py3Dmol code that shows the C-alpha trace and the ligand (Angstrom):
import py3Dmol

protein = """\
ATOM      1  CA  MET A   1     107.802  50.289 -51.042  1.00  0.00           C
ATOM      2  CA  THR A   2     105.530  53.069 -50.062  1.00  0.00           C
ATOM      3  CA  GLN A   3     103.931  54.720 -53.149  1.00  0.00           C
ATOM      4  CA  ALA A   4     105.267  58.209 -53.642  1.00  0.00           C
ATOM      5  CA  ARG A   5     102.626  60.868 -54.343  1.00  0.00           C
ATOM      6  CA  LYS A   6     102.355  62.034 -57.983  1.00  0.00           C
ATOM      7  CA  LEU A   7     103.256  65.544 -59.090  1.00  0.00           C
ATOM      8  CA  ALA A   8     102.987  67.379 -62.339  1.00  0.00           C
ATOM      9  CA  ALA A   9     105.086  70.440 -61.915  1.00  0.00           C
ATOM     10  CA  GLY A  10     105.428  73.371 -64.400  1.00  0.00           C
ATOM     11  CA  ASN A  11     108.410  75.647 -64.412  1.00  0.00           C
ATOM     12  CA  TRP A  12     107.640  78.862 -66.350  1.00  0.00           C
ATOM     13  CA  LYS A  13     111.205  80.151 -66.032  1.00  0.00           C
ATOM     14  CA  MET A  14     111.494  83.705 -67.206  1.00  0.00           C
ATOM     15  CA  ASN A  15     108.386  83.619 -69.139  1.00  0.00           C
ATOM     16  CA  GLY A  16     104.859  85.074 -68.598  1.00  0.00           C
ATOM     17  CA  ASN A  17     103.128  88.200 -67.618  1.00  0.00           C
ATOM     18  CA  ARG A  18      99.590  88.823 -66.084  1.00  0.00           C
ATOM     19  CA  ALA A  19      98.008  87.799 -69.384  1.00  0.00           C
ATOM     20  CA  ALA A  20      99.482  84.285 -68.826  1.00  0.00           C
ATOM     21  CA  LEU A  21      97.128  83.883 -65.793  1.00  0.00           C
ATOM     22  CA  ALA A  22      94.487  82.874 -68.402  1.00  0.00           C
ATOM     23  CA  GLU A  23      96.448  79.696 -68.869  1.00  0.00           C
ATOM     24  CA  LEU A  24      96.150  78.950 -65.193  1.00  0.00           C
ATOM     25  CA  GLU A  25      92.491  79.547 -65.256  1.00  0.00           C
ATOM     26  CA  ALA A  26      92.097  77.187 -68.117  1.00  0.00           C
ATOM     27  CA  LEU A  27      94.248  74.534 -66.399  1.00  0.00           C
ATOM     28  CA  ALA A  28      92.148  74.897 -63.302  1.00  0.00           C
ATOM     29  CA  ARG A  29      88.947  74.449 -65.293  1.00  0.00           C
ATOM     30  CA  ALA A  30      90.292  71.327 -66.986  1.00  0.00           C
ATOM     31  CA  HIS A  31      91.313  69.738 -63.756  1.00  0.00           C
ATOM     32  CA  PRO A  32      88.797  70.575 -61.056  1.00  0.00           C
ATOM     33  CA  ASP A  33      89.475  67.405 -59.058  1.00  0.00           C
ATOM     34  CA  PRO A  34      92.792  65.912 -59.986  1.00  0.00           C
ATOM     35  CA  SER A  35      94.106  62.641 -58.651  1.00  0.00           C
ATOM     36  CA  VAL A  36      97.692  64.002 -58.767  1.00  0.00           C
ATOM     37  CA  ASP A  37      99.273  67.189 -57.336  1.00  0.00           C
ATOM     38  CA  ILE A  38      99.497  70.022 -59.829  1.00  0.00           C
ATOM     39  CA  LEU A  39     102.118  72.808 -59.241  1.00  0.00           C
ATOM     40  CA  ILE A  40     102.998  75.835 -61.413  1.00  0.00           C
ATOM     41  CA  CYS A  41     106.123  77.907 -60.676  1.00  0.00           C
ATOM     42  CA  PRO A  42     105.654  81.175 -62.499  1.00  0.00           C
ATOM     43  CA  PRO A  43     108.132  84.081 -62.295  1.00  0.00           C
ATOM     44  CA  ALA A  44     108.313  85.766 -58.897  1.00  0.00           C
ATOM     45  CA  THR A  45     106.273  88.809 -60.164  1.00  0.00           C
ATOM     46  CA  LEU A  46     103.250  86.554 -60.638  1.00  0.00           C
ATOM     47  CA  ILE A  47     103.345  84.334 -57.577  1.00  0.00           C
ATOM     48  CA  GLN A  48     101.003  86.438 -55.419  1.00  0.00           C
ATOM     49  CA  THR A  49      98.445  87.108 -58.199  1.00  0.00           C
ATOM     50  CA  ALA A  50      98.623  83.465 -59.313  1.00  0.00           C
ATOM     51  CA  SER A  51      98.151  82.100 -55.834  1.00  0.00           C
ATOM     52  CA  ALA A  52      95.200  84.402 -55.224  1.00  0.00           C
ATOM     53  CA  ALA A  53      93.611  83.443 -58.575  1.00  0.00           C
ATOM     54  CA  MET A  54      94.153  79.632 -57.730  1.00  0.00           C
ATOM     55  CA  ALA A  55      93.127  79.776 -54.135  1.00  0.00           C
ATOM     56  CA  ASP A  56      89.848  77.821 -54.692  1.00  0.00           C
ATOM     57  CA  THR A  57      91.395  75.438 -57.157  1.00  0.00           C
ATOM     58  CA  ALA A  58      93.591  72.398 -57.079  1.00  0.00           C
ATOM     59  CA  ILE A  59      96.473  74.191 -58.595  1.00  0.00           C
ATOM     60  CA  GLN A  60      99.303  75.132 -56.311  1.00  0.00           C
ATOM     61  CA  ILE A  61     101.890  77.836 -56.969  1.00  0.00           C
ATOM     62  CA  GLY A  62     105.638  77.680 -56.266  1.00  0.00           C
ATOM     63  CA  GLY A  63     108.770  79.761 -56.590  1.00  0.00           C
ATOM     64  CA  GLN A  64     111.794  79.108 -58.827  1.00  0.00           C
ATOM     65  CA  ASP A  65     114.417  79.958 -56.277  1.00  0.00           C
ATOM     66  CA  CYS A  66     114.931  81.453 -52.854  1.00  0.00           C
ATOM     67  CA  HIS A  67     117.939  82.658 -50.779  1.00  0.00           C
ATOM     68  CA  ALA A  68     119.563  80.621 -48.190  1.00  0.00           C
ATOM     69  CA  LYS A  69     119.316  83.385 -45.619  1.00  0.00           C
ATOM     70  CA  GLU A  70     116.047  84.250 -43.907  1.00  0.00           C
ATOM     71  CA  SER A  71     116.378  87.893 -44.540  1.00  0.00           C
ATOM     72  CA  GLY A  72     118.865  90.788 -44.911  1.00  0.00           C
ATOM     73  CA  ALA A  73     120.944  92.761 -47.326  1.00  0.00           C
ATOM     74  CA  HIS A  74     120.573  90.709 -50.396  1.00  0.00           C
ATOM     75  CA  THR A  75     119.507  92.943 -53.266  1.00  0.00           C
ATOM     76  CA  GLY A  76     117.204  91.287 -55.860  1.00  0.00           C
ATOM     77  CA  ASP A  77     116.887  88.009 -53.828  1.00  0.00           C
ATOM     78  CA  ILE A  78     113.736  86.536 -52.448  1.00  0.00           C
ATOM     79  CA  SER A  79     113.515  84.558 -49.077  1.00  0.00           C
ATOM     80  CA  ALA A  80     111.542  81.398 -48.449  1.00  0.00           C
ATOM     81  CA  ASP A  81     109.292  83.294 -46.012  1.00  0.00           C
ATOM     82  CA  MET A  82     108.441  85.821 -48.709  1.00  0.00           C
ATOM     83  CA  LEU A  83     107.527  83.005 -51.081  1.00  0.00           C
ATOM     84  CA  ILE A  84     105.186  81.553 -48.426  1.00  0.00           C
ATOM     85  CA  ASP A  85     103.755  84.938 -47.786  1.00  0.00           C
ATOM     86  CA  ALA A  86     103.020  85.346 -51.382  1.00  0.00           C
ATOM     87  CA  GLY A  87     101.157  82.030 -51.431  1.00  0.00           C
ATOM     88  CA  ALA A  88     103.710  79.541 -52.636  1.00  0.00           C
ATOM     89  CA  THR A  89     103.798  75.994 -51.347  1.00  0.00           C
ATOM     90  CA  SER A  90     107.042  74.857 -52.982  1.00  0.00           C
ATOM     91  CA  VAL A  91     110.252  76.158 -54.541  1.00  0.00           C
ATOM     92  CA  ILE A  92     112.470  74.694 -57.261  1.00  0.00           C
ATOM     93  CA  LEU A  93     116.107  74.720 -56.135  1.00  0.00           C
ATOM     94  CA  GLY A  94     119.328  73.838 -58.009  1.00  0.00           C
ATOM     95  CA  HIS A  95     117.915  73.976 -61.480  1.00  0.00           C
ATOM     96  CA  SER A  96     120.792  73.570 -63.931  1.00  0.00           C
ATOM     97  CA  GLU A  97     120.073  77.110 -65.209  1.00  0.00           C
ATOM     98  CA  ARG A  98     120.625  78.445 -61.699  1.00  0.00           C
ATOM     99  CA  ARG A  99     123.676  76.221 -61.218  1.00  0.00           C
ATOM    100  CA  GLU A 100     125.103  77.653 -64.649  1.00  0.00           C
ATOM    101  CA  ASP A 101     123.863  81.223 -64.795  1.00  0.00           C
ATOM    102  CA  HIS A 102     124.493  81.921 -61.126  1.00  0.00           C
ATOM    103  CA  GLU A 103     127.275  79.371 -60.381  1.00  0.00           C
ATOM    104  CA  GLU A 104     125.286  77.782 -57.661  1.00  0.00           C
ATOM    105  CA  SER A 105     127.118  74.851 -56.168  1.00  0.00           C
ATOM    106  CA  SER A 106     125.433  71.861 -54.547  1.00  0.00           C
ATOM    107  CA  GLU A 107     126.477  73.241 -51.168  1.00  0.00           C
ATOM    108  CA  ASP A 108     124.460  76.482 -52.067  1.00  0.00           C
ATOM    109  CA  VAL A 109     121.510  74.346 -53.034  1.00  0.00           C
ATOM    110  CA  ARG A 110     121.605  72.404 -49.703  1.00  0.00           C
ATOM    111  CA  ALA A 111     121.724  75.709 -47.761  1.00  0.00           C
ATOM    112  CA  LYS A 112     118.746  77.056 -49.663  1.00  0.00           C
ATOM    113  CA  ALA A 113     116.885  73.670 -49.335  1.00  0.00           C
ATOM    114  CA  ARG A 114     117.402  73.722 -45.535  1.00  0.00           C
ATOM    115  CA  THR A 115     116.051  77.258 -45.200  1.00  0.00           C
ATOM    116  CA  ALA A 116     113.095  76.534 -47.566  1.00  0.00           C
ATOM    117  CA  GLN A 117     112.113  73.370 -45.631  1.00  0.00           C
ATOM    118  CA  ALA A 118     112.401  75.133 -42.319  1.00  0.00           C
ATOM    119  CA  ALA A 119     110.099  77.900 -43.564  1.00  0.00           C
ATOM    120  CA  GLY A 120     107.516  75.237 -44.585  1.00  0.00           C
ATOM    121  CA  LEU A 121     108.237  74.938 -48.260  1.00  0.00           C
ATOM    122  CA  VAL A 122     108.542  71.760 -50.317  1.00  0.00           C
ATOM    123  CA  ALA A 123     112.050  71.908 -51.808  1.00  0.00           C
ATOM    124  CA  ILE A 124     112.142  70.534 -55.405  1.00  0.00           C
ATOM    125  CA  ILE A 125     115.788  69.791 -55.659  1.00  0.00           C
ATOM    126  CA  CYS A 126     117.109  69.314 -59.251  1.00  0.00           C
ATOM    127  CA  VAL A 127     120.055  67.144 -60.329  1.00  0.00           C
ATOM    128  CA  GLY A 128     121.317  66.167 -63.729  1.00  0.00           C
ATOM    129  CA  GLU A 129     124.372  65.427 -65.858  1.00  0.00           C
ATOM    130  CA  SER A 130     125.713  67.175 -68.888  1.00  0.00           C
ATOM    131  CA  LEU A 131     126.180  65.602 -72.302  1.00  0.00           C
ATOM    132  CA  ASP A 132     129.952  65.328 -71.802  1.00  0.00           C
ATOM    133  CA  GLN A 133     129.484  63.701 -68.417  1.00  0.00           C
ATOM    134  CA  ARG A 134     127.009  61.157 -69.876  1.00  0.00           C
ATOM    135  CA  GLU A 135     129.251  60.476 -72.744  1.00  0.00           C
ATOM    136  CA  ALA A 136     132.247  59.863 -70.415  1.00  0.00           C
ATOM    137  CA  ASN A 137     129.983  57.383 -68.533  1.00  0.00           C
ATOM    138  CA  ASN A 138     130.023  59.534 -65.514  1.00  0.00           C
ATOM    139  CA  THR A 139     126.297  60.056 -65.097  1.00  0.00           C
ATOM    140  CA  LEU A 140     125.753  58.039 -61.855  1.00  0.00           C
ATOM    141  CA  ASP A 141     128.875  59.448 -60.210  1.00  0.00           C
ATOM    142  CA  ILE A 142     127.718  62.960 -61.029  1.00  0.00           C
ATOM    143  CA  ILE A 143     124.140  62.337 -59.889  1.00  0.00           C
ATOM    144  CA  GLY A 144     125.277  60.566 -56.710  1.00  0.00           C
ATOM    145  CA  GLY A 145     127.585  63.515 -55.871  1.00  0.00           C
ATOM    146  CA  GLN A 146     124.895  66.122 -56.474  1.00  0.00           C
ATOM    147  CA  LEU A 147     122.375  64.230 -54.275  1.00  0.00           C
ATOM    148  CA  ALA A 148     124.738  63.778 -51.513  1.00  0.00           C
ATOM    149  CA  ALA A 149     125.797  67.454 -51.489  1.00  0.00           C
ATOM    150  CA  SER A 150     122.479  69.163 -52.589  1.00  0.00           C
ATOM    151  CA  LEU A 151     120.076  67.400 -50.119  1.00  0.00           C
ATOM    152  CA  PRO A 152     120.144  68.477 -46.444  1.00  0.00           C
ATOM    153  CA  ASP A 153     119.898  65.878 -43.720  1.00  0.00           C
ATOM    154  CA  GLY A 154     116.454  65.074 -42.601  1.00  0.00           C
ATOM    155  CA  CYS A 155     114.697  65.202 -45.882  1.00  0.00           C
ATOM    156  CA  THR A 156     111.181  63.724 -45.842  1.00  0.00           C
ATOM    157  CA  ALA A 157     108.642  62.688 -48.302  1.00  0.00           C
ATOM    158  CA  ALA A 158     106.590  65.725 -47.175  1.00  0.00           C
ATOM    159  CA  ASN A 159     109.283  68.432 -47.554  1.00  0.00           C
ATOM    160  CA  THR A 160     111.350  67.235 -50.569  1.00  0.00           C
ATOM    161  CA  VAL A 161     110.866  66.282 -54.148  1.00  0.00           C
ATOM    162  CA  VAL A 162     113.865  65.308 -56.335  1.00  0.00           C
ATOM    163  CA  ALA A 163     113.935  66.051 -60.049  1.00  0.00           C
ATOM    164  CA  TYR A 164     116.219  64.273 -62.432  1.00  0.00           C
ATOM    165  CA  GLU A 165     116.925  66.627 -65.288  1.00  0.00           C
ATOM    166  CA  PRO A 166     119.643  65.690 -67.677  1.00  0.00           C
ATOM    167  CA  ILE A 167     120.939  69.054 -68.747  1.00  0.00           C
ATOM    168  CA  TRP A 168     121.199  67.926 -72.510  1.00  0.00           C
ATOM    169  CA  ALA A 169     117.469  67.120 -72.504  1.00  0.00           C
ATOM    170  CA  ILE A 170     116.312  70.509 -71.080  1.00  0.00           C
ATOM    171  CA  GLY A 171     114.600  72.650 -73.835  1.00  0.00           C
ATOM    172  CA  THR A 172     116.307  70.572 -76.570  1.00  0.00           C
ATOM    173  CA  GLY A 173     113.498  67.988 -77.586  1.00  0.00           C
ATOM    174  CA  LYS A 174     116.032  65.311 -76.888  1.00  0.00           C
ATOM    175  CA  VAL A 175     114.777  62.781 -74.288  1.00  0.00           C
ATOM    176  CA  PRO A 176     116.676  59.974 -72.752  1.00  0.00           C
ATOM    177  CA  THR A 177     115.514  56.510 -73.423  1.00  0.00           C
ATOM    178  CA  THR A 178     113.119  55.008 -70.873  1.00  0.00           C
ATOM    179  CA  ALA A 179     116.017  52.646 -69.960  1.00  0.00           C
ATOM    180  CA  GLN A 180     118.296  55.535 -69.176  1.00  0.00           C
ATOM    181  CA  ILE A 181     115.610  57.266 -67.067  1.00  0.00           C
ATOM    182  CA  ASP A 182     114.878  53.954 -65.323  1.00  0.00           C
ATOM    183  CA  GLU A 183     118.570  53.419 -64.608  1.00  0.00           C
ATOM    184  CA  VAL A 184     119.034  56.902 -63.116  1.00  0.00           C
ATOM    185  CA  HIS A 185     115.735  56.871 -61.103  1.00  0.00           C
ATOM    186  CA  ASP A 186     116.413  53.448 -59.682  1.00  0.00           C
ATOM    187  CA  PHE A 187     119.893  54.666 -58.628  1.00  0.00           C
ATOM    188  CA  ILE A 188     118.376  57.865 -57.061  1.00  0.00           C
ATOM    189  CA  ARG A 189     115.667  55.806 -55.297  1.00  0.00           C
ATOM    190  CA  THR A 190     118.304  53.452 -53.800  1.00  0.00           C
ATOM    191  CA  ARG A 191     120.375  56.398 -52.521  1.00  0.00           C
ATOM    192  CA  LEU A 192     117.268  58.135 -51.075  1.00  0.00           C
ATOM    193  CA  ILE A 193     116.255  55.034 -49.117  1.00  0.00           C
ATOM    194  CA  ARG A 194     119.832  54.498 -47.968  1.00  0.00           C
ATOM    195  CA  ARG A 195     120.084  58.032 -46.527  1.00  0.00           C
ATOM    196  CA  PHE A 196     116.607  58.869 -45.452  1.00  0.00           C
ATOM    197  CA  GLY A 197     115.186  55.355 -44.692  1.00  0.00           C
ATOM    198  CA  GLU A 198     112.523  53.194 -46.409  1.00  0.00           C
ATOM    199  CA  ALA A 199     109.582  55.250 -45.199  1.00  0.00           C
ATOM    200  CA  GLU A 200     110.730  58.704 -46.263  1.00  0.00           C
ATOM    201  CA  GLY A 201     113.286  57.834 -48.990  1.00  0.00           C
ATOM    202  CA  GLY A 202     110.915  55.296 -50.585  1.00  0.00           C
ATOM    203  CA  ALA A 203     107.957  57.745 -50.761  1.00  0.00           C
ATOM    204  CA  LEU A 204     109.914  60.882 -51.725  1.00  0.00           C
ATOM    205  CA  PRO A 205     108.542  61.949 -55.121  1.00  0.00           C
ATOM    206  CA  LEU A 206     111.012  61.558 -57.894  1.00  0.00           C
ATOM    207  CA  LEU A 207     110.269  63.587 -61.048  1.00  0.00           C
ATOM    208  CA  TYR A 208     111.780  63.464 -64.495  1.00  0.00           C
ATOM    209  CA  GLY A 209     112.403  66.692 -66.337  1.00  0.00           C
ATOM    210  CA  GLY A 210     113.667  67.627 -69.668  1.00  0.00           C
ATOM    211  CA  SER A 211     111.595  67.929 -72.938  1.00  0.00           C
ATOM    212  CA  VAL A 212     108.475  66.290 -71.406  1.00  0.00           C
ATOM    213  CA  LYS A 213     105.618  66.757 -73.914  1.00  0.00           C
ATOM    214  CA  PRO A 214     102.136  65.440 -74.435  1.00  0.00           C
ATOM    215  CA  GLY A 215     103.558  62.984 -76.995  1.00  0.00           C
ATOM    216  CA  ASN A 216     106.120  61.351 -74.653  1.00  0.00           C
ATOM    217  CA  ALA A 217     104.514  61.630 -71.281  1.00  0.00           C
ATOM    218  CA  VAL A 218     102.669  58.405 -71.258  1.00  0.00           C
ATOM    219  CA  GLU A 219     105.857  56.385 -71.976  1.00  0.00           C
ATOM    220  CA  ILE A 220     107.874  58.375 -69.421  1.00  0.00           C
ATOM    221  CA  PHE A 221     105.267  57.979 -66.656  1.00  0.00           C
ATOM    222  CA  ALA A 222     105.150  54.211 -67.310  1.00  0.00           C
ATOM    223  CA  THR A 223     108.807  53.998 -66.147  1.00  0.00           C
ATOM    224  CA  ASP A 224     109.536  52.670 -62.655  1.00  0.00           C
ATOM    225  CA  ASN A 225     110.313  55.316 -60.053  1.00  0.00           C
ATOM    226  CA  VAL A 226     108.988  58.176 -62.211  1.00  0.00           C
ATOM    227  CA  ASP A 227     106.389  59.910 -59.878  1.00  0.00           C
ATOM    228  CA  GLY A 228     105.773  62.827 -62.228  1.00  0.00           C
ATOM    229  CA  ALA A 229     107.496  65.517 -64.211  1.00  0.00           C
ATOM    230  CA  LEU A 230     109.054  68.944 -64.042  1.00  0.00           C
ATOM    231  CA  VAL A 231     107.979  70.503 -67.250  1.00  0.00           C
ATOM    232  CA  GLY A 232     109.386  73.729 -68.841  1.00  0.00           C
ATOM    233  CA  GLY A 233     108.158  74.728 -72.250  1.00  0.00           C
ATOM    234  CA  ALA A 234     105.132  72.515 -72.315  1.00  0.00           C
ATOM    235  CA  SER A 235     103.885  73.874 -69.063  1.00  0.00           C
ATOM    236  CA  LEU A 236     103.372  77.436 -70.475  1.00  0.00           C
ATOM    237  CA  LYS A 237     100.076  76.544 -72.356  1.00  0.00           C
ATOM    238  CA  ALA A 238      97.144  74.823 -70.628  1.00  0.00           C
ATOM    239  CA  GLY A 239      96.625  72.956 -73.993  1.00  0.00           C
ATOM    240  CA  ASP A 240     100.022  71.388 -73.653  1.00  0.00           C
ATOM    241  CA  PHE A 241     100.256  70.852 -69.945  1.00  0.00           C
ATOM    242  CA  SER A 242      96.736  69.412 -69.450  1.00  0.00           C
ATOM    243  CA  PRO A 243      97.415  66.206 -71.452  1.00  0.00           C
ATOM    244  CA  ILE A 244     100.664  65.668 -69.451  1.00  0.00           C
ATOM    245  CA  ILE A 245      98.565  65.942 -66.198  1.00  0.00           C
ATOM    246  CA  SER A 246      96.023  63.527 -67.630  1.00  0.00           C
ATOM    247  CA  ALA A 247      98.783  61.110 -68.635  1.00  0.00           C
ATOM    248  CA  LEU A 248     100.164  61.181 -65.071  1.00  0.00           C
ATOM    249  CA  GLU A 249      96.689  60.630 -63.663  1.00  0.00           C
ATOM    250  CA  ALA A 250      96.175  57.622 -65.997  1.00  0.00           C
ATOM    251  CA  SER A 251      99.448  56.153 -64.788  1.00  0.00           C
ATOM    252  CA  THR A 252      98.452  55.897 -61.202  1.00  0.00           C
TER     253      THR A 252
END
"""
ligand_1 = """\
9
PGA
P 111.825 71.773 -70.804
O 112.410 72.284 -69.392
O 110.563 70.968 -70.428
O 111.477 72.976 -71.443
O 112.884 70.873 -71.444
C 112.451 71.420 -68.292
C 112.983 72.082 -67.086
O 114.004 72.940 -67.201
O 112.614 72.047 -65.928
"""
view = py3Dmol.view(width=600, height=400)
view.addModel(protein, "pdb")
view.setStyle({"model": 0}, {"cartoon": {"style": "trace"}})
view.addModel(ligand_1, "xyz")
view.setStyle({"model": 1}, {"stick": {}})
view.zoomTo()
view.show()
């Protein structure tokens, strides 16, 4: 199977103002020539400043959401084109907090992903089960359904990343066992290959997300089909995110 590229992605969520750019500077200094891709998705207000500050570094900047339409009367929303104009290379779509807070369906996520990819962004598409769904033994059914409905046709290894984020592991400090991560990632990989073919589906980066910390990153990155992480809380401080990046580099 083609080796997927490795990605350490940070999701700052609704955290951080201009003072937080110092963390980006520290991260860039700590990783001048990384062997993996590094992406930080700050709040929308910081994208332009952050991408300008990181222009000569290996750190890429991304958005946390975009609208499915290219432009128009959508107060408060941001288009894929605007993200690119501000310097973003990627956008997180279908995060469980968007699915919950904004009632985004997988169909909404697919429409956004299509627009983002067409604009030239990498779509980081999130899927994940709730604790109830896991306890009812429905995890793979839920993930299979979300994948089928959230990913547009024609996804490639260059324009799509999939992030498996069990909802019960996000911000809770609870992490699935590596056997549980392995089972879901293997399932996702099989589905991606079946739908997009060996070359694209086999090389499309597959991230794990949910309470990734410096202390558990080595073990998580040693798991088959884990090509990196989508990190929330531990991406806010360079001192936390940097060892996670180093763990990913060491796993390659
Ligand atoms: P967490 O968040 O690392 O704080 O658990 C992960 C995410 O929501 O992407």
